[in-house]
mmCIF file as gemmi writes it, N, C-alpha and C atoms, coordinates in Angstrom:
data_model
loop_
_atom_site.group_PDB
_atom_site.id
_atom_site.type_symbol
_atom_site.label_atom_id
_atom_site.label_alt_id
_atom_site.label_comp_id
_atom_site.label_asym_id
_atom_site.label_entity_id
_atom_site.label_seq_id
_atom_site.pdbx_PDB_ins_code
_atom_site.Cartn_x
_atom_site.Cartn_y
_atom_site.Cartn_z
_atom_site.occupancy
_atom_site.B_iso_or_equiv
_atom_site.pdbx_formal_charge
_atom_site.auth_seq_id
_atom_site.auth_asym_id
_atom_site.pdbx_PDB_model_num
ATOM 1 N N . MET Axp A 1 ? -6.324 33.422 -57.44 1 0 ? 1 A 1
ATOM 2 C CA . MET Axp A 1 ? -7.394 33.901 -56.613 1 0 ? 1 A 1
ATOM 3 C C . MET Axp A 1 ? -7.565 35.376 -56.614 1 0 ? 1 A 1
ATOM 4 N N . LYS Axp A 2 ? -8.667 35.917 -57.03 1 0 ? 2 A 1
ATOM 5 C CA . LYS Axp A 2 ? -8.883 37.256 -57.154 1 0 ? 2 A 1
ATOM 6 C C . LYS Axp A 2 ? -9.655 37.825 -55.899 1 0 ? 2 A 1
ATOM 7 N N . THR Axp A 3 ? -10.5 37.089 -55.256 1 0 ? 3 A 1
ATOM 8 C CA . THR Axp A 3 ? -11.07 37.612 -54.09 1 0 ? 3 A 1
ATOM 9 C C . THR Axp A 3 ? -11.364 36.407 -53.052 1 0 ? 3 A 1
ATOM 10 N N . ILE Axp A 4 ? -11.655 36.745 -51.875 1 0 ? 4 A 1
ATOM 11 C CA . ILE Axp A 4 ? -11.701 35.817 -50.862 1 0 ? 4 A 1
ATOM 12 C C . ILE Axp A 4 ? -13.205 35.465 -50.785 1 0 ? 4 A 1
ATOM 13 N N . THR Axp A 5 ? -13.627 34.241 -50.872 1 0 ? 5 A 1
ATOM 14 C CA . THR Axp A 5 ? -15.048 33.93 -51.111 1 0 ? 5 A 1
ATOM 15 C C . THR Axp A 5 ? -15.658 33.331 -49.878 1 0 ? 5 A 1
ATOM 16 N N . ASN Axp A 6 ? -15 33.057 -48.783 1 0 ? 6 A 1
ATOM 17 C CA . ASN Axp A 6 ? -15.645 32.536 -47.678 1 0 ? 6 A 1
ATOM 18 C C . ASN Axp A 6 ? -14.639 32.726 -46.363 1 0 ? 6 A 1
ATOM 19 N N . GLU Axp A 7 ? -15.187 32.413 -45.21 1 0 ? 7 A 1
ATOM 20 C CA . GLU Axp A 7 ? -14.547 32.557 -44 1 0 ? 7 A 1
ATOM 21 C C . GLU Axp A 7 ? -13.484 31.767 -43.96 1 0 ? 7 A 1
ATOM 22 N N . LYS Axp A 8 ? -13.366 30.346 -44.509 1 0 ? 8 A 1
ATOM 23 C CA . LYS Axp A 8 ? -12.34 29.489 -44.385 1 0 ? 8 A 1
ATOM 24 C C . LYS Axp A 8 ? -11.177 30.013 -45.116 1 0 ? 8 A 1
ATOM 25 N N . GLU Axp A 9 ? -11.517 30.554 -46.2 1 0 ? 9 A 1
ATOM 26 C CA . GLU Axp A 9 ? -10.218 31.156 -47.014 1 0 ? 9 A 1
ATOM 27 C C . GLU Axp A 9 ? -9.728 32.419 -46.443 1 0 ? 9 A 1
ATOM 28 N N . TYR Axp A 10 ? -10.565 33.263 -45.754 1 0 ? 10 A 1
ATOM 29 C CA . TYR Axp A 10 ? -10.215 34.45 -44.949 1 0 ? 10 A 1
ATOM 30 C C . TYR Axp A 10 ? -9.243 34.034 -43.912 1 0 ? 10 A 1
ATOM 31 N N . ASN Axp A 11 ? -9.575 33.11 -43.092 1 0 ? 11 A 1
ATOM 32 C CA . ASN Axp A 11 ? -8.738 32.603 -41.998 1 0 ? 11 A 1
ATOM 33 C C . ASN Axp A 11 ? -7.549 32.12 -42.446 1 0 ? 11 A 1
ATOM 34 N N . ALA Axp A 12 ? -7.332 31.317 -43.577 1 0 ? 12 A 1
ATOM 35 C CA . ALA Axp A 12 ? -6.168 30.923 -43.931 1 0 ? 12 A 1
ATOM 36 C C . ALA Axp A 12 ? -5.314 32.021 -44.539 1 0 ? 12 A 1
ATOM 37 N N . ILE Axp A 13 ? -5.948 33.078 -45.107 1 0 ? 13 A 1
ATOM 38 C CA . ILE Axp A 13 ? -5.038 34.015 -45.651 1 0 ? 13 A 1
ATOM 39 C C . ILE Axp A 13 ? -4.456 34.94 -44.515 1 0 ? 13 A 1
ATOM 40 N N . VAL Axp A 14 ? -5.406 35.084 -43.48 1 0 ? 14 A 1
ATOM 41 C CA . VAL Axp A 14 ? -4.832 35.95 -42.383 1 0 ? 14 A 1
ATOM 42 C C . VAL Axp A 14 ? -3.702 35.25 -41.683 1 0 ? 14 A 1
ATOM 43 N N . LYS Axp A 15 ? -3.916 33.907 -41.48 1 0 ? 15 A 1
ATOM 44 C CA . LYS Axp A 15 ? -2.79 33.053 -40.958 1 0 ? 15 A 1
ATOM 45 C C . LYS Axp A 15 ? -1.555 33.366 -41.708 1 0 ? 15 A 1
ATOM 46 N N . ARG Axp A 16 ? -1.579 33.287 -43.176 1 0 ? 16 A 1
ATOM 47 C CA . ARG Axp A 16 ? -0.497 33.474 -43.776 1 0 ? 16 A 1
ATOM 48 C C . ARG Axp A 16 ? 0.283 34.723 -43.873 1 0 ? 16 A 1
ATOM 49 N N . ILE Axp A 17 ? -0.706 35.745 -43.631 1 0 ? 17 A 1
ATOM 50 C CA . ILE Axp A 17 ? -0.16 37.091 -43.419 1 0 ? 17 A 1
ATOM 51 C C . ILE Axp A 17 ? 0.649 37.189 -42.219 1 0 ? 17 A 1
ATOM 52 N N . ASN Axp A 18 ? 0.114 36.685 -41.296 1 0 ? 18 A 1
ATOM 53 C CA . ASN Axp A 18 ? 0.806 36.685 -39.843 1 0 ? 18 A 1
ATOM 54 C C . ASN Axp A 18 ? 2.209 35.766 -40.009 1 0 ? 18 A 1
ATOM 55 N N . GLU Axp A 19 ? 2.304 34.943 -40.754 1 0 ? 19 A 1
ATOM 56 C CA . GLU Axp A 19 ? 3.536 34.27 -41.124 1 0 ? 19 A 1
ATOM 57 C C . GLU Axp A 19 ? 4.541 35.251 -41.824 1 0 ? 19 A 1
ATOM 58 N N . LEU Axp A 20 ? 3.931 35.784 -42.724 1 0 ? 20 A 1
ATOM 59 C CA . LEU Axp A 20 ? 4.824 36.842 -43.602 1 0 ? 20 A 1
ATOM 60 C C . LEU Axp A 20 ? 5.214 37.841 -42.753 1 0 ? 20 A 1
ATOM 61 N N . LEU Axp A 21 ? 4.506 38.472 -41.863 1 0 ? 21 A 1
ATOM 62 C CA . LEU Axp A 21 ? 4.781 39.508 -40.944 1 0 ? 21 A 1
ATOM 63 C C . LEU Axp A 21 ? 6.085 39.219 -40.051 1 0 ? 21 A 1
ATOM 64 N N . GLU Axp A 22 ? 6.318 37.96 -39.935 1 0 ? 22 A 1
ATOM 65 C CA . GLU Axp A 22 ? 7.495 37.472 -39.248 1 0 ? 22 A 1
ATOM 66 C C . GLU Axp A 22 ? 8.817 37.593 -40.099 1 0 ? 22 A 1
ATOM 67 N N . ILE Axp A 23 ? 8.614 37.545 -41.421 1 0 ? 23 A 1
ATOM 68 C CA . ILE Axp A 23 ? 9.654 37.469 -42.387 1 0 ? 23 A 1
ATOM 69 C C . ILE Axp A 23 ? 9.971 38.908 -42.972 1 0 ? 23 A 1
ATOM 70 N N . VAL Axp A 24 ? 8.926 39.673 -43.263 1 0 ? 24 A 1
ATOM 71 C CA . VAL Axp A 24 ? 8.959 40.873 -44.039 1 0 ? 24 A 1
ATOM 72 C C . VAL Axp A 24 ? 9.239 42.046 -43.038 1 0 ? 24 A 1
ATOM 73 N N . THR Axp A 25 ? 10.29 42.718 -43.146 1 0 ? 25 A 1
ATOM 74 C CA . THR Axp A 25 ? 10.517 44.001 -42.409 1 0 ? 25 A 1
ATOM 75 C C . THR Axp A 25 ? 10.787 45.228 -43.099 1 0 ? 25 A 1
ATOM 76 N N . ASP Axp A 26 ? 10.883 46.276 -42.341 1 0 ? 26 A 1
ATOM 77 C CA . ASP Axp A 26 ? 11.084 47.669 -43.181 1 0 ? 26 A 1
ATOM 78 C C . ASP Axp A 26 ? 12.307 47.534 -43.798 1 0 ? 26 A 1
ATOM 79 N N . GLU Axp A 27 ? 13.404 46.847 -43.22 1 0 ? 27 A 1
ATOM 80 C CA . GLU Axp A 27 ? 14.684 46.77 -43.786 1 0 ? 27 A 1
ATOM 81 C C . GLU Axp A 27 ? 14.802 45.853 -45.107 1 0 ? 27 A 1
ATOM 82 N N . ASN Axp A 28 ? 13.936 44.816 -45.113 1 0 ? 28 A 1
ATOM 83 C CA . ASN Axp A 28 ? 13.964 43.95 -46.349 1 0 ? 28 A 1
ATOM 84 C C . ASN Axp A 28 ? 12.812 44.017 -47.198 1 0 ? 28 A 1
ATOM 85 N N . TYR Axp A 29 ? 11.948 44.825 -46.991 1 0 ? 29 A 1
ATOM 86 C CA . TYR Axp A 29 ? 10.734 45.069 -47.861 1 0 ? 29 A 1
ATOM 87 C C . TYR Axp A 29 ? 10.804 45.193 -49.132 1 0 ? 29 A 1
ATOM 88 N N . ASN Axp A 30 ? 11.874 45.863 -49.77 1 0 ? 30 A 1
ATOM 89 C CA . ASN Axp A 30 ? 12.072 46.06 -51.214 1 0 ? 30 A 1
ATOM 90 C C . ASN Axp A 30 ? 13.04 44.966 -51.812 1 0 ? 30 A 1
ATOM 91 N N . THR Axp A 31 ? 13.515 44.13 -51.007 1 0 ? 31 A 1
ATOM 92 C CA . THR Axp A 31 ? 14.462 43.008 -51.47 1 0 ? 31 A 1
ATOM 93 C C . THR Axp A 31 ? 14.004 41.674 -51.572 1 0 ? 31 A 1
ATOM 94 N N . ILE Axp A 32 ? 12.748 41.319 -50.976 1 0 ? 32 A 1
ATOM 95 C CA . ILE Axp A 32 ? 12.336 40.007 -50.911 1 0 ? 32 A 1
ATOM 96 C C . ILE Axp A 32 ? 11.012 39.624 -51.533 1 0 ? 32 A 1
ATOM 97 N N . PRO Axp A 33 ? 10.851 38.628 -52.284 1 0 ? 33 A 1
ATOM 98 C CA . PRO Axp A 33 ? 9.656 38.425 -52.912 1 0 ? 33 A 1
ATOM 99 C C . PRO Axp A 33 ? 8.363 38.245 -51.966 1 0 ? 33 A 1
ATOM 100 N N . GLN Axp A 34 ? 8.562 37.874 -50.838 1 0 ? 34 A 1
ATOM 101 C CA . GLN Axp A 34 ? 7.482 37.769 -49.81 1 0 ? 34 A 1
ATOM 102 C C . GLN Axp A 34 ? 6.702 39.051 -49.548 1 0 ? 34 A 1
ATOM 103 N N . ALA Axp A 35 ? 7.479 40.079 -49.818 1 0 ? 35 A 1
ATOM 104 C CA . ALA Axp A 35 ? 6.747 41.446 -49.558 1 0 ? 35 A 1
ATOM 105 C C . ALA Axp A 35 ? 5.628 41.544 -50.645 1 0 ? 35 A 1
ATOM 106 N N . ILE Axp A 36 ? 5.774 41.122 -51.821 1 0 ? 36 A 1
ATOM 107 C CA . ILE Axp A 36 ? 4.788 41.046 -52.82 1 0 ? 36 A 1
ATOM 108 C C . ILE Axp A 36 ? 3.549 40.325 -52.436 1 0 ? 36 A 1
ATOM 109 N N . GLU Axp A 37 ? 3.774 39.3 -52.06 1 0 ? 37 A 1
ATOM 110 C CA . GLU Axp A 37 ? 2.768 38.196 -51.535 1 0 ? 37 A 1
ATOM 111 C C . GLU Axp A 37 ? 1.897 38.984 -50.382 1 0 ? 37 A 1
ATOM 112 N N . LEU Axp A 38 ? 2.757 39.489 -49.316 1 0 ? 38 A 1
ATOM 113 C CA . LEU Axp A 38 ? 2.084 40.111 -48.183 1 0 ? 38 A 1
ATOM 114 C C . LEU Axp A 38 ? 1.279 41.296 -48.754 1 0 ? 38 A 1
ATOM 115 N N . ASP Axp A 39 ? 1.685 42.196 -49.586 1 0 ? 39 A 1
ATOM 116 C CA . ASP Axp A 39 ? 0.868 43.209 -50.361 1 0 ? 39 A 1
ATOM 117 C C . ASP Axp A 39 ? -0.382 42.751 -50.873 1 0 ? 39 A 1
ATOM 118 N N . PHE Axp A 40 ? -0.389 41.651 -51.643 1 0 ? 40 A 1
ATOM 119 C CA . PHE Axp A 40 ? -1.467 41.134 -52.504 1 0 ? 40 A 1
ATOM 120 C C . PHE Axp A 40 ? -2.457 40.668 -51.559 1 0 ? 40 A 1
ATOM 121 N N . LEU Axp A 41 ? -1.9 39.772 -50.533 1 0 ? 41 A 1
ATOM 122 C CA . LEU Axp A 41 ? -2.787 39.043 -49.596 1 0 ? 41 A 1
ATOM 123 C C . LEU Axp A 41 ? -3.565 40.284 -48.663 1 0 ? 41 A 1
ATOM 124 N N . SER Axp A 42 ? -2.68 41.176 -48.241 1 0 ? 42 A 1
ATOM 125 C CA . SER Axp A 42 ? -3.337 42.321 -47.394 1 0 ? 42 A 1
ATOM 126 C C . SER Axp A 42 ? -4.427 43.041 -48.194 1 0 ? 42 A 1
ATOM 127 N N . ASP Axp A 43 ? -4.355 43.153 -49.401 1 0 ? 43 A 1
ATOM 128 C CA . ASP Axp A 43 ? -5.279 43.901 -50.216 1 0 ? 43 A 1
ATOM 129 C C . ASP Axp A 43 ? -6.587 42.944 -50.465 1 0 ? 43 A 1
ATOM 130 N N . LEU Axp A 44 ? -6.368 41.561 -50.593 1 0 ? 44 A 1
ATOM 131 C CA . LEU Axp A 44 ? -7.539 40.78 -50.564 1 0 ? 44 A 1
ATOM 132 C C . LEU Axp A 44 ? -8.281 40.757 -49.137 1 0 ? 44 A 1
ATOM 133 N N . VAL Axp A 45 ? -7.547 40.783 -48.067 1 0 ? 45 A 1
ATOM 134 C CA . VAL Axp A 45 ? -8.108 40.766 -46.824 1 0 ? 45 A 1
ATOM 135 C C . VAL Axp A 45 ? -8.878 42.063 -46.594 1 0 ? 45 A 1
ATOM 136 N N . GLU Axp A 46 ? -8.233 43.177 -46.976 1 0 ? 46 A 1
ATOM 137 C CA . GLU Axp A 46 ? -9.006 44.53 -46.908 1 0 ? 46 A 1
ATOM 138 C C . GLU Axp A 46 ? -10.175 44.487 -47.535 1 0 ? 46 A 1
ATOM 139 N N . GLU Axp A 47 ? -10.252 44.09 -48.765 1 0 ? 47 A 1
ATOM 140 C CA . GLU Axp A 47 ? -11.559 44.054 -49.654 1 0 ? 47 A 1
ATOM 141 C C . GLU Axp A 47 ? -12.571 43.089 -48.898 1 0 ? 47 A 1
ATOM 142 N N . TYR Axp A 48 ? -12.156 42.113 -48.425 1 0 ? 48 A 1
ATOM 143 C CA . TYR Axp A 48 ? -13.124 41.133 -47.753 1 0 ? 48 A 1
ATOM 144 C C . TYR Axp A 48 ? -13.71 41.546 -46.673 1 0 ? 48 A 1
ATOM 145 N N . GLU Axp A 49 ? -12.779 42.359 -45.718 1 0 ? 49 A 1
ATOM 146 C CA . GLU Axp A 49 ? -13.248 42.867 -44.407 1 0 ? 49 A 1
ATOM 147 C C . GLU Axp A 49 ? -14.116 44.071 -44.66 1 0 ? 49 A 1
ATOM 148 N N . CYS Axp A 50 ? -13.915 44.962 -45.65 1 0 ? 50 A 1
ATOM 149 C CA . CYS Axp A 50 ? -14.777 45.959 -46.014 1 0 ? 50 A 1
ATOM 150 C C . CYS Axp A 50 ? -16.223 45.528 -46.401 1 0 ? 50 A 1
ATOM 151 N N . LYS Axp A 51 ? -16.139 44.468 -46.996 1 0 ? 51 A 1
ATOM 152 C CA . LYS Axp A 51 ? -17.528 43.83 -47.464 1 0 ? 51 A 1
ATOM 153 C C . LYS Axp A 51 ? -18.292 43.144 -46.456 1 0 ? 51 A 1
ATOM 154 N N . PHE Axp A 52 ? -17.558 42.327 -45.667 1 0 ? 52 A 1
ATOM 155 C CA . PHE Axp A 52 ? -18.304 41.443 -44.658 1 0 ? 52 A 1
ATOM 156 C C . PHE Axp A 52 ? -18.17 41.86 -43.283 1 0 ? 52 A 1
ATOM 157 N N . TYR Axp A 53 ? -17.327 42.805 -42.997 1 0 ? 53 A 1
ATOM 158 C CA . TYR Axp A 53 ? -16.988 43.342 -41.544 1 0 ? 53 A 1
ATOM 159 C C . TYR Axp A 53 ? -17.12 44.813 -41.719 1 0 ? 53 A 1
ATOM 160 N N . PRO Axp A 54 ? -18.149 45.501 -42.033 1 0 ? 54 A 1
ATOM 161 C CA . PRO Axp A 54 ? -18.074 47.09 -41.993 1 0 ? 54 A 1
ATOM 162 C C . PRO Axp A 54 ? -17.722 47.533 -40.594 1 0 ? 54 A 1
ATOM 163 N N . GLU Axp A 55 ? -17.265 48.665 -40.7 1 0 ? 55 A 1
ATOM 164 C CA . GLU Axp A 55 ? -16.644 49.384 -39.677 1 0 ? 55 A 1
ATOM 165 C C . GLU Axp A 55 ? -17.942 49.539 -38.551 1 0 ? 55 A 1
ATOM 166 N N . PRO Axp A 56 ? -17.632 49.376 -37.304 1 0 ? 56 A 1
ATOM 167 C CA . PRO Axp A 56 ? -18.624 49.582 -36.245 1 0 ? 56 A 1
ATOM 168 C C . PRO Axp A 56 ? -18.915 51.035 -36.077 1 0 ? 56 A 1
ATOM 169 N N . LEU Axp A 57 ? -19.922 51.258 -35.44 1 0 ? 57 A 1
ATOM 170 C CA . LEU Axp A 57 ? -20.285 52.631 -35.094 1 0 ? 57 A 1
ATOM 171 C C . LEU Axp A 57 ? -19.129 52.992 -34.1 1 0 ? 57 A 1
ATOM 172 N N . PRO Axp A 58 ? -19.087 54.396 -34.046 1 0 ? 58 A 1
ATOM 173 C CA . PRO Axp A 58 ? -18.014 54.946 -33.05 1 0 ? 58 A 1
ATOM 174 C C . PRO Axp A 58 ? -18.597 54.533 -31.66 1 0 ? 58 A 1
ATOM 175 N N . TYR Axp A 59 ? -17.636 54.265 -30.815 1 0 ? 59 A 1
ATOM 176 C CA . TYR Axp A 59 ? -18.041 53.966 -29.47 1 0 ? 59 A 1
ATOM 177 C C . TYR Axp A 59 ? -18.395 55.173 -28.519 1 0 ? 59 A 1
ATOM 178 N N . GLN Axp A 60 ? -19.498 54.942 -27.9 1 0 ? 60 A 1
ATOM 179 C CA . GLN Axp A 60 ? -19.975 55.935 -27.246 1 0 ? 60 A 1
ATOM 180 C C . GLN Axp A 60 ? -20.086 55.541 -25.663 1 0 ? 60 A 1
ATOM 181 N N . GLN Axp A 61 ? -19.889 56.333 -24.745 1 0 ? 61 A 1
ATOM 182 C CA . GLN Axp A 61 ? -20.02 56.025 -23.317 1 0 ? 61 A 1
ATOM 183 C C . GLN Axp A 61 ? -21.524 55.792 -23.111 1 0 ? 61 A 1
ATOM 184 N N . PRO Axp A 62 ? -22.084 54.764 -22.335 1 0 ? 62 A 1
ATOM 185 C CA . PRO Axp A 62 ? -23.45 54.56 -21.992 1 0 ? 62 A 1
ATOM 186 C C . PRO Axp A 62 ? -24.168 55.95 -21.741 1 0 ? 62 A 1
ATOM 187 N N . ILE Axp A 63 ? -23.556 56.614 -20.859 1 0 ? 63 A 1
ATOM 188 C CA . ILE Axp A 63 ? -24.272 57.924 -20.339 1 0 ? 63 A 1
ATOM 189 C C . ILE Axp A 63 ? -24.549 58.931 -21.646 1 0 ? 63 A 1
ATOM 190 N N . GLU Axp A 64 ? -23.881 59 -22.637 1 0 ? 64 A 1
ATOM 191 C CA . GLU Axp A 64 ? -24.017 59.594 -23.721 1 0 ? 64 A 1
ATOM 192 C C . GLU Axp A 64 ? -25.266 59.082 -24.464 1 0 ? 64 A 1
ATOM 193 N N . LEU Axp A 65 ? -25.477 57.842 -24.487 1 0 ? 65 A 1
ATOM 194 C CA . LEU Axp A 65 ? -26.68 57.315 -25.15 1 0 ? 65 A 1
ATOM 195 C C . LEU Axp A 65 ? -28.046 57.623 -24.378 1 0 ? 65 A 1
ATOM 196 N N . VAL Axp A 66 ? -27.771 57.605 -23.136 1 0 ? 66 A 1
ATOM 197 C CA . VAL Axp A 66 ? -29.004 57.985 -22.118 1 0 ? 66 A 1
ATOM 198 C C . VAL Axp A 66 ? -29.259 59.591 -22.413 1 0 ? 66 A 1
ATOM 199 N N . GLU Axp A 67 ? -28.219 60.419 -22.363 1 0 ? 67 A 1
ATOM 200 C CA . GLU Axp A 67 ? -28.581 61.902 -22.49 1 0 ? 67 A 1
ATOM 201 C C . GLU Axp A 67 ? -29.294 62.293 -23.975 1 0 ? 67 A 1
ATOM 202 N N . TYR Axp A 68 ? -29.167 61.499 -24.988 1 0 ? 68 A 1
ATOM 203 C CA . TYR Axp A 68 ? -29.579 61.796 -26.155 1 0 ? 68 A 1
ATOM 204 C C . TYR Axp A 68 ? -30.935 60.995 -26.443 1 0 ? 68 A 1
ATOM 205 N N . ALA Axp A 69 ? -31.338 60.205 -25.583 1 0 ? 69 A 1
ATOM 206 C CA . ALA Axp A 69 ? -32.421 59.306 -25.732 1 0 ? 69 A 1
ATOM 207 C C . ALA Axp A 69 ? -33.826 60.046 -25.616 1 0 ? 69 A 1
């Protein structure tokens, strides 16, 4: 798999990442193969989120919006 193509794949990969986060720690990161899988899947999710979930506008207090209107 080179990219995530739909929401179903995205959700499955996020679930797997959460499982891996229970296994991979700072102490064992360089010694277990699951760390490579975690890095790979994290990169896929980051790419997908940048494409389909762009960063929201910075939060502004409602009063700030009224002042500049």
